[in-house]
C-alpha positions in Angstrom: -1.3 97.1 -55.6 0.2 94.2 -53.5 -0.3 92.5 -50.2 2.0 93.8 -47.5 0.8 91.3 -44.7 2.3 88.5 -46.2 5.6 86.4 -46.4 7.7 87.1 -49.3 10.9 85.4 -50.5 13.7 88.3 -50.2 16.8 86.4 -51.3 18.4 82.9 -51.1 20.8 82.4 -48.2 23.9 82.6 -50.4 23.2 86.0 -51.3 23.9 87.4 -47.9 27.7 87.4 -47.4 29.5 87.4 -44.2 31.2 90.8 -44.6 28.6 92.5 -46.8 24.9 93.4 -46.4 22.3 92.9 -49.2 20.2 95.7 -50.5 16.8 94.7 -51.8 13.6 96.3 -52.6 10.5 94.4 -51.5 6.9 95.7 -52.1 8.1 99.4 -52.6 10.0 99.0 -49.2 13.9 99.4 -49.5 15.5 97.0 -47.2 19.0 95.8 -46.0 19.3 92.3 -45.1 22.4 90.7 -43.2 23.5 88.1 -40.8 24.2 89.1 -37.1 26.8 87.5 -34.8 24.8 84.6 -34.0 23.9 83.9 -37.9 20.3 85.0 -37.5 19.0 87.3 -40.5 18.1 90.8 -39.8 16.0 93.1 -42.2 16.2 96.8 -41.7 15.2 99.9 -43.6 17.8 100.8 -45.9 18.4 104.2 -44.6 21.2 105.6 -42.3 19.3 107.9 -39.7 22.5 110.2 -39.9 22.6 111.4 -43.3 20.3 109.0 -45.1 22.8 107.0 -46.9 21.7 103.5 -47.8 23.0 101.3 -45.2 23.6 98.4 -47.6 26.4 100.1 -49.1 28.2 99.8 -45.6 29.8 96.5 -44.2 29.7 94.2 -41.2 31.9 94.1 -38.2 31.6 91.2 -36.0 28.1 90.8 -37.1 27.2 94.6 -36.5 26.1 96.7 -39.5 28.2 99.7 -40.0 27.3 102.5 -42.4 30.0 103.1 -45.2 29.5 106.8 -45.1 30.4 107.9 -41.4 30.7 104.7 -39.7 27.5 104.6 -37.9 26.7 101.3 -36.1 23.3 100.0 -36.1 21.4 97.5 -34.0 19.3 94.7 -35.3 16.2 96.2 -33.8 17.0 99.5 -35.9 18.2 101.4 -32.7 21.8 103.2 -33.4 24.3 101.5 -31.2 27.4 103.7 -31.8 29.7 106.0 -34.2 33.0 107.0 -33.8 33.5 110.1 -31.4 29.8 110.8 -31.5 26.8 110.3 -29.2 24.1 109.0 -31.3 22.1 107.1 -28.6 19.2 109.7 -29.1 18.9 109.1 -32.9 15.4 107.8 -33.9 14.9 104.0 -34.5 14.7 103.0 -38.1 11.9 100.6 -39.2 13.0 96.7 -38.8 11.2 94.2 -40.8 10.3 90.6 -39.7 12.4 88.1 -41.3 12.7 84.3 -40.9 15.1 81.6 -42.8 13.4 78.6 -43.9 12.8 75.8 -46.9 16.1 77.2 -48.4 15.1 81.0 -48.5 15.0 84.4 -46.6 11.5 85.6 -46.0 10.4 89.0 -45.3 7.1 90.7 -44.0 6.9 94.2 -45.5 3.6 95.0 -43.7 2.6 95.4 -40.1 4.9 93.9 -37.7 2.1 92.9 -35.4 0.8 90.4 -38.1 3.9 88.8 -39.0 3.1 85.2 -37.8 5.8 82.5 -39.0 2.9 79.9 -39.0 1.4 81.9 -41.7 4.4 80.8 -43.8 3.4 78.3 -46.6 4.5 74.8 -45.9 6.8 73.3 -48.4 6.9 69.5 -47.6 9.5 69.0 -50.4 11.9 71.2 -49.0 12.0 69.5 -45.9 12.1 65.9 -47.4 15.6 64.2 -48.3 13.9 62.3 -51.1 13.2 65.5 -52.8 16.0 67.7 -54.5 15.6 71.4 -55.7 17.8 73.6 -57.9 16.8 76.9 -59.2 17.7 80.6 -59.6 16.7 84.4 -59.8 15.7 86.6 -62.3 14.8 90.2 -61.9 11.9 91.3 -64.4 10.5 94.8 -65.1 6.9 93.7 -65.1 3.9 93.9 -62.9 3.8 90.9 -60.8 0.4 89.8 -61.8 1.5 89.5 -65.5 3.9 86.7 -64.2 0.9 85.0 -62.3 -1.1 85.3 -65.3 1.9 83.8 -67.4 2.1 80.7 -64.8 -1.5 80.0 -64.6 -2.1 79.9 -68.4 0.6 77.5 -69.8 -1.0 77.6 -73.5 1.9 80.0 -74.2 4.4 77.3 -73.9 3.5 75.9 -77.5 4.7 79.4 -78.9 7.1 81.0 -76.5 8.8 77.4 -75.7 8.4 75.7 -78.7 12.0 74.1 -78.7 11.9 72.8 -75.2 8.3 72.2 -73.5 5.9 73.4 -76.1 3.7 71.2 -78.2 0.7 71.6 -80.2 -1.2 69.2 -77.9 -1.5 71.9 -75.2 -3.7 73.9 -77.4 -5.9 71.1 -78.0 -6.2 70.0 -74.3 -8.7 72.3 -72.5 -7.6 73.5 -69.0 -10.1 73.3 -66.1 -10.1 75.9 -63.4 -11.5 75.6 -59.9 -10.9 77.3 -56.6 -10.8 76.4 -53.0 -10.6 79.1 -50.5 -7.6 81.4 -51.6 -6.1 78.8 -53.8 -6.7 78.9 -57.5 -6.1 75.6 -59.5 -5.7 75.2 -63.3 -5.1 71.8 -64.5 -4.5 70.3 -67.9 -4.0 66.6 -69.2 -2.8 65.5 -72.2 -2.8 61.9 -73.3 -0.8 59.6 -75.6 1.4 62.3 -76.9 5.2 62.6 -77.8 7.4 63.9 -74.9 8.9 67.5 -75.9 12.5 67.8 -75.6 12.8 68.7 -71.8 10.6 65.8 -70.9 12.6 63.5 -72.8 15.7 64.5 -70.9 13.7 64.2 -67.5 12.6 60.7 -68.8 16.2 59.5 -69.6 17.3 61.2 -66.3 14.9 58.9 -64.4 16.1 55.7 -66.5 12.9 55.8 -68.7 12.5 55.5 -72.4 12.2 58.7 -73.8 11.0 57.7 -77.7 7.5 56.6 -76.8 4.0 58.2 -76.4 3.6 59.6 -72.8 0.6 60.9 -70.7 1.5 64.4 -69.6 0.0 66.8 -67.2 0.1 70.3 -65.8 -1.6 71.2 -62.5 -0.8 75.0 -61.5 -1.7 76.3 -57.9 -1.8 79.8 -57.2 -1.5 80.9 -53.5 -1.3 84.4 -52.0 0.2 86.6 -51.9 2.0 85.7 -55.2 3.3 81.9 -55.2 2.8 79.3 -58.0 3.5 75.7 -57.5 2.9 73.6 -60.7 3.1 69.7 -60.6 4.4 68.5 -63.9 5.2 65.4 -65.4 5.0 62.5 -67.9 4.6 58.7 -67.7 4.5 56.2 -70.5 1.0 56.3 -72.1 -1.5 53.8 -70.6 0.4 53.4 -67.3 -1.6 55.6 -64.8 -0.6 59.1 -66.0 -0.5 61.5 -63.0 -1.4 58.4 -60.6 1.6 56.3 -62.1 3.8 54.8 -59.6 6.7 56.9 -58.9 9.2 54.7 -60.6 7.2 54.7 -63.7 7.1 58.5 -64.3 9.2 61.6 -64.4 7.3 64.4 -62.2 8.3 67.4 -60.3 7.2 70.9 -58.8 7.8 74.0 -60.9 8.6 76.4 -57.9 7.6 80.1 -58.6 7.9 82.9 -55.8 7.1 86.1 -57.3 8.3 89.0 -55.1 7.1 92.5 -56.2 10.0 95.1 -56.1 7.7 97.8 -57.5 4.5 98.1 -59.0 6.2 97.4 -62.4 8.9 95.1 -61.5 9.8 91.8 -59.7 12.2 89.4 -58.2 11.5 86.2 -59.6 12.7 82.9 -57.7 12.0 80.1 -60.2 13.1 76.5 -59.7 12.3 72.6 -60.0 11.7 70.1 -56.9 11.9 66.3 -57.8 11.7 63.2 -56.1 13.5 61.1 -58.4 17.3 60.7 -58.0 17.8 63.3 -55.3 21.4 62.6 -54.8 22.5 63.3 -58.6 23.7 66.9 -58.5 24.8 66.5 -62.1 21.0 66.0 -63.0 20.0 68.9 -60.8 22.3 71.2 -62.6 21.1 70.1 -66.2 17.5 70.6 -65.0 18.5 73.9 -63.8 20.3 75.0 -67.1 17.3 73.8 -69.1 14.8 75.5 -66.8 16.7 78.8 -66.9 16.6 78.9 -70.4 13.0 78.4 -70.5 12.1 81.1 -68.2 14.7 83.3 -69.9 12.6 83.2 -72.9 9.5 84.6 -70.7 11.6 87.4 -69.4 11.6 89.4 -72.8 8.2 88.8 -73.7 6.8 89.9 -70.0 9.1 93.2 -70.1 7.7 94.0 -73.6 4.3 93.4 -72.6 4.7 95.9 -69.4 6.0 98.3 -71.8 2.9 97.9 -74.0 0.4 98.2 -71.0 2.4 101.4 -70.0 1.9 102.8 -73.6 -1.8 102.1 -74.0 -3.0 102.2 -70.3 -6.7 102.4 -71.3 -6.8 99.4 -73.4 -9.0 96.8 -71.9 -7.4 93.3 -71.9 -9.6 90.6 -73.3 -10.3 87.3 -71.4 -10.8 83.7 -72.7 -11.5 80.5 -71.1 -7.7 79.9 -70.9 -7.2 83.1 -68.8 -9.4 81.8 -66.0 -6.6 80.8 -63.6 -4.9 84.2 -64.0 -8.4 85.9 -63.6 -9.6 84.1 -60.8 -6.0 84.8 -58.9 -6.4 88.3 -59.5 -9.7 88.3 -58.0 -8.3 86.7 -54.8 -5.6 89.4 -54.7 -8.1 92.0 -55.1 -10.5 90.7 -52.1 -7.5 90.3 -49.9 -6.1 93.6 -50.6 -9.7 95.3 -49.7 -9.7 93.4 -46.5 -6.1 94.5 -45.5 -7.2 98.3 -46.5 -10.2 98.0 -44.3 -8.0 96.4 -41.6 -5.8 99.4 -41.5 -8.6 101.8 -41.9 -10.3 100.3 -38.9 -7.2 100.7 -36.6 -6.9 104.4 -37.5 -10.5 104.9 -36.5 -10.6 106.7 -32.7 -12.9 104.6 -30.6 -16.0 106.3 -29.8 -15.4 106.2 -26.0 -12.2 108.0 -26.4 -13.6 110.5 -29.1 -14.3 113.4 -26.3 -11.0 113.1 -24.7 -9.3 113.7 -28.2 -11.3 116.7 -29.0 
C-alpha cells in the first residue's frame, strides 16, 4: 500500500516536548519520538518490552525515556537500560527507526534501517534560504493517502470545493498538461487575463500590488515519491510576463504538501506555504496560514466522505478523465516503486545457492 523505504515527515519540532514523548503511527508502525539529553531526535517502537504498554504514555528524565507503567528506562538504540529494583539488561531490544531533523521537520524512515540514507531526503531549497518564509499546519484525515495525492494533482476541484477563496471558472476552461520526468510527475495549468480570486487578491495586496486588475495565473503541481506534492502557484498583472514576471511584479509561492500515511485509510497531512516576498512579515505569514488552513479544511470533509464511499462500494471502478492524468501517473510511480521494494525484500530472503546444502 505504501513505500516503507523512504523518508516521511513524522512531526514538527514543536510537537516534541522536553518532558513528554510523542506517539505517532507512520505507515502502520507505532512509534514514540523524543529528544535525548543532547537534543537529538530518537524514534523507537512504541512498545515497552516489559508488559507491552505504549512508551509514549511515559515521560522523559534527563533525556531518558521512562515507561509510565513500571518505570522501565529505554536507551535510544531500543535497549533497556534500567528499572527500579530489577535486572532488565537481558530484555530484548525493541526496534529503533532512523530519524533526522531538517528543513523544519522531523523525518523518519519506517523501512529497512540499512537503506536509510539522509542523502535520499528531498532537497528543499526554500527551507534554507532566508529570503523565503514558511507557515503551515497539520491535519489528521481519515482517507487513503493516494486520495490526497489525487486531490493535489488535479486542482479542477478548486472551482467547486474552494469557490469562496481560490476557485474560479477559468480553472475549468484551462486544460492542464501532465508530464513525467523519472519519478517526478508534473501537472501544470496556466490562466491568462483573469480576475484574481479572494485569496490571491489578499496575496497581491501583501506584496504591494494592485488587486483589482486582471492577472495571469499559474499552477504547477509536482509529485515526488513517496507522497510529497509541491505546487508552484501565483499571479502577476496580466501581460507582465506571468510565471516569468520579475519577483517584484508577481505574488507567487510554493504550496507545501507532505502526506504521511498513518494506516491504509488515514494520513497525517502537513500543509503549508513558502513565499519569497516580505519574508520578515510574520503578520502576513499568519494571515496566509489562516487562509490556507480554511482552504485545506474544506478538503478534509470531502476526502473523508470519499473514503467512506469507497469502503462502502469497494468493487466500483473509478473513472478517469484527462484532468486525472497527474494522479494516475503518480499512482503508477508508486506501484512501480512498491513492486521494486517487494522484489528487493524477497531477494534478500532467498538463501544463496552456495549455502543451500549447508542449510538443509
